[in-house]
C-alpha positions in Angstrom: -130.2 90.9 -7.4 -132.3 93.4 -5.5 -129.4 95.5 -4.2 -127.9 97.4 -7.1 -125.3 99.4 -5.1 -124.5 101.5 -2.1 -122.9 105.0 -2.4 -122.1 107.8 0.0 -123.0 111.3 -0.8 -123.1 114.4 1.4 -123.0 112.4 4.6 -125.8 110.0 3.6 -125.8 106.5 2.3 -127.8 105.8 -0.9 -128.9 102.2 -1.2 -130.1 101.6 -4.7 -132.4 98.7 -5.2 -133.6 97.1 -8.4 -135.8 94.4 -9.8 -138.1 92.4 -7.6 -138.0 92.6 -3.8 -139.8 89.5 -2.9 -139.3 86.6 -0.4 -136.2 85.5 -2.3 -134.4 88.9 -2.1 -136.0 90.6 1.0 -133.4 89.1 3.3 -130.5 90.6 1.3 -132.3 94.0 1.3 -132.9 93.7 5.1 -129.2 93.0 5.7 -128.0 95.8 3.5 -130.3 98.3 5.2 -129.4 97.3 8.7 -125.7 97.2 7.9 -126.0 100.7 6.3 -127.8 102.0 9.4 -125.0 100.7 11.6 -122.7 103.3 10.0 -124.7 106.0 11.8 -125.6 107.9 8.6 -129.0 108.7 7.2 -130.0 106.3 4.5 -131.8 107.1 1.3 -133.4 104.0 -0.4 -133.6 104.5 -4.1 -136.5 102.5 -5.5 -136.6 103.9 -9.0 -135.6 100.6 -10.6 -137.8 98.3 -8.4 -140.4 96.6 -10.5 -142.2 94.6 -7.8 -142.3 94.5 -4.0 -144.2 92.0 -1.8 -145.0 92.0 1.9 -141.6 90.6 2.8 -139.9 93.5 0.9 -142.2 96.0 2.6 -141.3 94.3 6.0 -137.6 94.9 5.3 -138.2 98.6 4.6 -140.4 98.9 7.8 -137.8 97.2 9.9 -135.1 99.5 8.5 -137.3 102.5 9.4 -137.9 101.2 13.0 -134.1 100.7 13.5 -133.4 104.1 12.1 -135.9 105.7 14.5 -134.5 103.8 17.5 -130.9 105.0 16.8 -132.1 108.5 15.9 -131.0 108.2 12.3 -133.0 108.8 9.2 -134.3 106.5 6.5 -136.2 107.9 3.5 -137.4 106.5 0.2 -136.4 108.1 -3.0 -137.7 107.9 -6.6 -140.4 105.4 -5.7 -141.7 103.6 -8.8 -145.4 103.8 -9.6 -145.9 100.1 -8.7 -144.1 100.3 -5.4 -146.0 103.5 -4.5 -149.3 101.7 -5.1 -148.3 99.0 -2.6 -147.1 101.6 -0.1 -150.4 103.5 -0.5 -152.5 100.4 -0.1 -150.8 99.7 3.2 -150.9 103.4 4.1 -147.1 103.4 4.5 -146.9 106.4 2.2 -147.9 108.3 5.4 -145.2 106.6 7.5 -142.1 106.9 5.2 -140.6 110.1 4.2 -140.7 109.9 0.4 -138.7 112.2 -1.9 -139.4 112.6 -5.6 -135.7 112.0 -6.5 -132.2 112.3 -5.1 -132.0 116.0 -5.9 -135.2 116.6 -3.8 -133.8 114.5 -1.0 -130.5 116.4 -1.0 -132.3 119.7 -1.1 -134.5 118.6 1.9 -131.3 118.0 3.8 -132.6 115.2 6.2 -133.9 111.7 5.9 -136.4 112.3 8.7 -139.5 114.5 8.6 -139.3 117.9 10.5 -142.2 116.7 12.6 -140.0 113.9 14.1 -142.0 111.0 12.5 
């Protein structure tokens, strides 16, 4: 299962994902992200345990980011594994998503949206 859990901490939802986020699991990831965003809180997506992500998984993350921006919420990626970071970099999405090294860094930053408003 791609969704490991959802917790709330300091007014943010943390969506922990694990394993492979591919065509088989991307729909579940999409639903969880969109449902989480409906709660009106910033969302941190913990990718530390994701071993593989394909274009359908990336599309789920991008859709979540688009919805977050429309409703003026935040969505940031946290603890991005090396494999996932490579895919994000290839697609130049590392410039689109706010990416924190870990949950502590995300908490210290205070927001799931960049100060520039991107």
